[in-house]
N, C-alpha and C positions, 0 to 999 in steps of 0.2 A: 282326365285333365289334371286333377289334383295329384294323383300318383305320379304323373309325368314330371310335375314341378318338383316333387320331393326327390325323385331320382336325380334330377338335374342338380338340385341343391346339394345332394349327398356327394355327387361327383366333384362339384366345385370345392366342397369341404375337404375331401380326400386329397385333391390336388394342392390346396393351400397347406394342409398338414404335411404332405410330402415335401413341399418347398421349404417349409419351416424346418423340417428334420434335416434336409440337405444343408441349410444355412448353419444349423447347430453343429452338424458334423464337420463343416468346413472351418468353424472357429471354435475349436475345443482345446483344452489343456491336456497335454500328454499324461501328466500325473493324475488327472481326474478320470482317466480311462483305465478300466480294469482289463488286464491282459493275463495271459497264462504265466508270464514271467513275474508280474508284480502281485498277483492275487494272493500268494502265500505270504508275501512280505507284509501286506497291509490288511490281512484278513481279520486282525483284532482292532482295527481302527473304528472308533465309534464317535458319533456326534452326540455327546451327552453333556448335560450341564454339570458344572463343578460339584454341586450339592449331591449329585448322583454318583459321579465317577470317583469322588473323594469320600467314599463311604467309610464307615468305621472299620470294616474288615480290611479294605485296601490300605488304609492308614496304619492299621496295626501291623500288617505283614511287612510293609516297608519300614516301619519303625523298628521292628524286631531285627530285620536284616541289617539295617544301618547301624544299630547299636552293636551288633555282633562284629561287623567290620571295624567299627571304631575301637572295639576292645581287643581285636586280634590282628589288625593290620596296621603296621607302624606308619605307613604313609597316610592312611585315613585318619588315624588318631592325631597325627601331627598336623594335618591340614585343618581339622576342626579346631584344635587348640590354637593354631596360628591365627585363624580367622577371628576367634573370640578375642585374642590379645590385640590384634590390629584394630578391631572395631571399638572395643571398650578402652583399651590402653593398659599400660602397666599399673596404673592406679585409676580409681574411678574418676569420671569426668567431674569437674568442679565448676560451679556457676560463677560467672564474672558479673557482678551486679553493676549496672550502668546508672549511677546516680551521683549527683554532686555532693550528697551528704556522705562524707568519708567515714564518719562514725557509724552510720547506719549500714553502709556498704561493708565495712570491716566486721561488724557484729554478725550480719547475716552469713557472710562467707565463712567466718571462723566457727560459728555454731553448726553450719552444715558440715564442715570438715570433721568436727569432733563427733557429730552424730553419725555420719555415714561411715566413718572409719572405726567406730567403736566395735568391740568384739561381738556384742549382741546383735548389731545390725550388719556390719561387714558388707556394705553395699558393693565394693569391687568384686568380691567373690560371687555374690548373687547375680551380678550382671554377666559375669563370665559363664556361669552355669546356664543362665537364661539364653545366651547366644549359642552356646554349644548345643543345647537341647533343640534350638531352632534348626540347626543344620541336620541333625539326625532324625528328630521327631517331626520336623516341619513347622512346629510352633511351640511356644511355651507361654506361660502366663505369670504375671506378677500381681500378687494379691496384697493390698494395703490393709493392715490390721491395726487394731488399737490395743496395745499391750500395756495395761496399767500396772503391771507387776515388775517384770524383769527389765524391760526396755525403759520404762519410766524411771526406775531406781538407778539404772546405769547411765543414762544419758540426759535425764531431765525432760525427755519427750516421750510420749506414749506411742508415736507413730513407728511402725516397722513394716517390713515387706517380706513376703514369703514367695518363693518360686514354686509354682504349681505345674506338674507335668501334664502333658496333653491328655493322657489316659484318664485323668480325674475329671476333666471337663467333658461330661457325657450325660446324655439323657436316656435312661434305660427304656423309656416308653416311646422313643423316637423311631420313625421309619421314613422312608422317602416319600410317603404319601400323606403324612400328617404333619408337615413342617410349617404350614401357614396357620396363623392364629391372629386374633384381634384382642386388644387390651385397652381399657380406659385408664388414662393417667391424668393427674392434676398438673396443669401448666399455667402459671401466672394467674392463679385463682379460678381457672375454668377447666372443665373436663374435656379432654381431647382423646379421640379414638385413634389408635395406631394399628396399622397392619404390621405384624411381626413375622419374621421367618426364623424358624428354629432349625438350625443345622447341627443336630446331635449335641445340644447343650449350649451352643453359641447362638443367642437370640439377637437378631439384628432388626433395625428399622427397615422395613421394605422400601420406604421412599428414599432414604439416604444411604443405606447399606452400612450404617454405623452400628456398633454393638449397643444393645439396650440392656441386656443382662446376661449372666452366665449361670448355667446349672452345674454345680460342682458336687461331686461325691465326697463323702468324709474320708479322711486319711485312713481310718480303720478299714474302709472298704478295700483300699489298695493292699493292705496287709492280708485281708481275708480272701483275696483273689477275685474281687468284683462279682460276688454272688448277686444275681439279679434282684432277689428279694431284699437283700441288705442295701443295695444301691438305691432302690426306691424308697426305703425307709430313711436313709441318711442323706438324701439329696437336698442340697441347699441352693437357694437362688441368691446370687450376688449382683448388685447393681453395677453397671459398667463403670461408674465413677471410681469404684474401689478395686477394680480388677482390669488389668491391661494385657492385651494380646500382642505377642511379638512374633510376627511372621511376615513373609513377603508374598503377596498374591501375584499369581501369574495370569489370571484371566478375570474378566468382569464377572461379577456374581459369585466370586470365590470367598467364602467366609471361614473356611478351615484351612490351615496350612498343611501342605504335603511335603514329605521328606525332600530336602533340597539337594541331597546327593543321591537321590533315587536313580537318576539316569546313569550314574557311574558305578552302581553297586555291582553290575555284571563285570565291569572292567576291573574292579578291585578283586573279584573272585578269579578272573583270568590271571591277574598278576600273581596272586598267591599260588594258584595251581601250577603255573609255569615255573615259578621259583622253586616250589617243592619238587617238581619233576626233574628240574635241572640239578638240584642238590642230590636227589636220590640217585640219578645216573652217575654223578661224580663220586658219590660215596661207594657205590658198587665197584666202580673202576679202581678206586683207591684201596679197597679192602683186598683185592686179588693181587698178590705180590708177583707171581709168575704163573704161566700156563704151560702144561706139558702136552706135547703133541707128537704123533708118530705116523709114519706111512706104512708100518708093518701090516700084513694081512691079519684079519681077525681070527680067533681060535674057533674051535668047534661050536662054541656057544654064541658066536657072533660078536665077542668082545675082544679088545686089544689084549695081547698076552700080558699076564702079570700086572694088570692095572684095572682097578674098578672105576667106573665112571663117577666123576665128582668126588673122588677120594681126595683127602687133604694130606699134605706132607709138611712137617715142621722143618724150618731152616734155622741155622745158627748164623750169628753175625760174622761177616768176613769168611764164611765157609767156602771152601773150594771142593768141588766134587766132579765126578765124571758121569755122564749120562750113558745109559745102555745103548747098545747098537740099535740104530733106527729111531731113537727118541731125540726130541729137540725141546728146548725151553724158550718161551717168549714171554714178554710182559704185555699186559693189556693196556692199550693206549686210551687215555682219558679223552673222550670226545666232548665233555661238558665242563664248564659252560662254553657254548659256541660263541663265536665272535659277534653274532647278531643279538646276543642276549641283552647287552647294554642298550643297543638301539631299540629293542622291543620294549624295555622298561621305560625309556625316554618317551617313546611314541604313546604308550598307554598313559603315562602320567600327564603328558600334554593334553590328551583328550579328557582325562579326568578333571584337570584344572579348568578347562573351558566351561564346565558346568557352573562354576562359581567365579568366573573371570579371574582365575588365579594363575599366574605365570608359572612356567616350569621351575624356574630358579627358586621360587618361594615354596612351592609344594614339595620339591625334592630337597630343599635346604642346600642346594649346590649351585653356585654361580661360576664354577671354574671354567665353563665353556663360553662364558660371556666376555666381551670386552666392556670397557667402562661405559661407552655410549649405549650399547645394547642393554646393559643392566639398568641404567637409568630409564630408558624408554620402556622397558618391561615393567618396572616398578611404578612408573608414572600412571599408566592406565589402571593398575591395581589400586593405587592410592585414591584415584578418582572414584572408584567403586566404594572404597571405604568411607569417603566423604559422604556419599549418598546414604550408606547404612548408618553412619553417625547422625546424619540429619534426621533420619527416620527414628532412630533411637531416642533422640531428643523430643520429637513430636509425640511419639506413642508412649514412651516410658518416663523419661526424665522430667519433662515439663509437668505432667500431672502429679508425679511424686513430689516435685519441688513445691508445687502449689499447695498440696496438702501440708507440707512442712511449714510453709509460710502461714497458713491458716492457724496452725498450732502456735507458731511464734507470735502471731497477732494477739493471742490470749495473754501473752506475757508483756509485750510492749505495745502501748496504744499508738505510737507513731507508725509502727508497721501496719496496724489495722487501718489507720487513716490512709497510708500510702497504697495499701491494697484496694481500699474502697475507691480511691481516685485513680487507680490503675497507673501508678507512678513507679512501680518497681519493674524496671526493665532489666533483662539479663541475657547473657549468652553463655554457651558451654565451652569450656577449655578442655582439650584433650592432650595427652602426651603423644608426641610424634616419634617416628622412627629417627634414630640418629642420622645426621647428615653423612653422606658418602664423602663429600669434599667440603668441609666447613669453610675453608678459605675462599673457595669460589662462590659459595652461597652468600657469604658475608659481603663479598665484593658486589654481587648482583643486588643485594638488599641496599647497599650504600648507593649504588648507581640509581636505583629506582626511587629512593628517597630524595635524591638530588633533583631528578627530573620530574618529580611530582606524580609518578605513576603508582605509588603506594603510600601508605601512612604508617606511623609508628604502631598504631593499634593493630593493623594487619600483620606487621612483621613480628611483633611480640606474641600475638595470638597464635601464629603458626608454631611457636615454640611452647605454647601452653602457658604464657605469661601475661600479666596485666600491665599495659603500657603506663598507666598512672603510677602503679606501685614501683615499676622500674625507674621512672623519672624521679619519683620521691626518694628512692634509695640512692640514686646517683647524686641528688642534691645533698643528702645527708653525708655521703662519702666525701664530696667536695668540701663541705663545711668542716669536717674533721681534718681533712688534709690541710686546709688553710690554717686551722687552729694549731696544728702541730708543726707548722712551718715546713711542710713537705712540698710546697708549691714552687720551689726554687727553679730557676732556669736549668736547662740541661748543661752540666759542667763537663760533658765528655770532651768538648773541643779544648777547654782550658786545661783539663787533665792531660790531654794528648800533647799540648804544647809544653806543659810542665815536665812531662816525662822526658822531653828532649834534653833537659839539663842534666839528666843522669847518664846520657849517652856520651861516650868519649868524644873529645873534640875532633879527633882525626877521622871519625866516621860521620860527623855531622855534615849536611849539605852546605856548599858554599853559595850563600845567597847572592853575593856580588857576581860570581861567575855565571849563575843562572840568569841573573838580570841582563848581563852583558851578552849572553848567548841569545836572549830573546831580541 
């Protein structure tokens, strides 16, 4: 009896399983099905977490190849340089302090400008290097240091910043299986236990995903070639407050940056190979002046009479000669570059540009195929991407650096210390923007939007990297000087126009009475 019940239950289970399998087969995704056609294409696809797939070996190999292309491929080097310039600007971003205390505002902004643009700090160059390294290496780091010797003597402040390459942020004792650890830290007078994830030297809070500390090898290790023993001896732990990571994560749980142009490295290689092959074919065709050919039968040795294969013959300029009977002379036709070469380059560059939302006109430095509307539309989307990157640059790099600068300034001026304590120092970052394509049209739009209230002076001037208060104050000063010098007279053009009529001969002056009578 019991065996019969088990057999019945087993039959029912198999029927339900078969029905479920039929339902699954009826509602499937084509690209989730492995076939003979797509098996080879997706045979390397893996469902792995970022901490595993972005391992040190993979990051190093992509980093090496990206740096090679940047150094040897003009398009790649130009793209990386243009991106850094468009994100950072032609000069370093400057803080616009938002406070009613004009003296305090002016002091902070002027001190930052002198400090950031001093030769020993040179923040504009460091930000450019930081962003360039992010494109090829996938990430870069800015370390805040306290230099009480050179920086302090040159600027009056000890704060400085150093760009750290990705390869120096590494833990020689790390592997994929020992990345989780716990640590007790002091917080508001109490001890808190944190779960930390160590991703090859980048230690993050497991709960928030925010960096907690970084393990950095000494610079001498980089010179010595990262010998494991030396790396362990000179490994330093830097709190996250004093070191900032610049990268763009692509997936949740990603704590290390991967080469941003990695998807286009193969395209760069194809572009260079095709260009070299095209050039080589053209050079071979150009080196051969003429070809000699004959229809005569071969001699006893199987060779054309009186001529050795691939033998060369010198020719003189403007020479006239007669060919032997049965021989003819032709010129090799150059087949390269083919007409499709330019189209191939454009197609590849467009695909490369999509990796970083970069339009063809900017990556190629050529807008000759665009009309005005297309150029503006292309650049608009790219500029929106730059706004995002600039916002992230402020959040991750500039704001922490500026805060450390304010803390050091607070040691000099008590009013800054009080303002910091009360959280009264508000600011925003000003960037230099690309020159306008049509300044007259842009000015007309700004004027229209100001009149209908859809924008403000602060927004208009900020788009040009200017402070609206400073601009209004400058305009007021200029008007005051104009009034003082008596240059505010009405326009005398009409009076001058009438006065010049007296110099015109009477016989050519208009007859006012005749004009009036005719009306």
